[in-house]
N, C-alpha and C positions, 0 to 999 in steps of 0.2 A: 637722207633716208632713201630717196629714189636711186641714188648711185649705189648705195649698199645693197638694196633689194635687186637692182638690175644685174649687178655682177654676181650676186648670190645665185640667181636663177640661171645666168649664163654659165657659171661654173658647174652647177648641178646638171644642166642640160648637156653640156659637153661631156662630162664624166659618164652620164647614163648612156648617151649615144655611143661613146667609145666602148663602154662595157658591152653593149649589145652587139657591136661589130667585131670585137676581138676576144671577148670573154673576160677572164679574170684580169684585173688591172694590177700591174706591178708598181713598185715605188717610183720607177722612172716615169710612169704615166702621170702620176700625181705631180711630180716635179715639173714635167713638161707643161701641164695645165696651169700650174702656178706661174711658171716663167712666161708663157705666152699671154696669160691674163694680165700679168704685171706690165709687160711691154705694150699690150693693146690698150690698157687703161692710161698709160703714160702718153702714148700716141694720141689717144682720144682727147686728153686734156690739152696737149700742145697744139693740136690742129683746130682747137676752138678759137685761137687767137686770130687767124686770118678771116674768120667770119664774124668778128666783132664781139665775141664772148671772152670771158676771162679764163685764164689758166689758173685753177685754184688747187693748192696743195691739200686742202681739207677734202675736196671732192676726190682727189686721188687716194687719200687715206681711206675714205669710205669705200672706194672701189676695192682697195686691198683687203679691207676687213670682210667685205662680201665674198671675195675669192677664198680667203682663208676659212671662213665659216662654212662655205660651200664644200671645200675639201674635207673639213672635219665631219660635217653632217653626212656626206656621202660615205666616208670611211666607216663611221659609226653604223650607218644603215646596212653596211655589208657584213657587219660582225654577227656573231651568234646571238647578240642581244636582241636583234630584230630578224628572226628567222623568216617571217612572212615576206619581208622585202628582199631577203637574200636567198634566192632559190639555188639549190646545189647545181653545179655544172654537170652536164651529161657527158 
């Protein structure tokens, strides 16, 4: 649950900060966040081995689910279904 929540928050934070700096996000931005999140979570799991922790596939799966849900929630929040969260660009 902690892995899921952590990567969900990380994904949402990354997307919001990117949107605030560049404006409207394109599909390539979403793919980039997904790819970098995937690589980072794999690196995070693998580098636990040298410090005496276990590299767990279930943890990585929870990381991935958090990333995917973060991407989906961000995209939905940008749609017309949530006009309060999605301010029109000037």
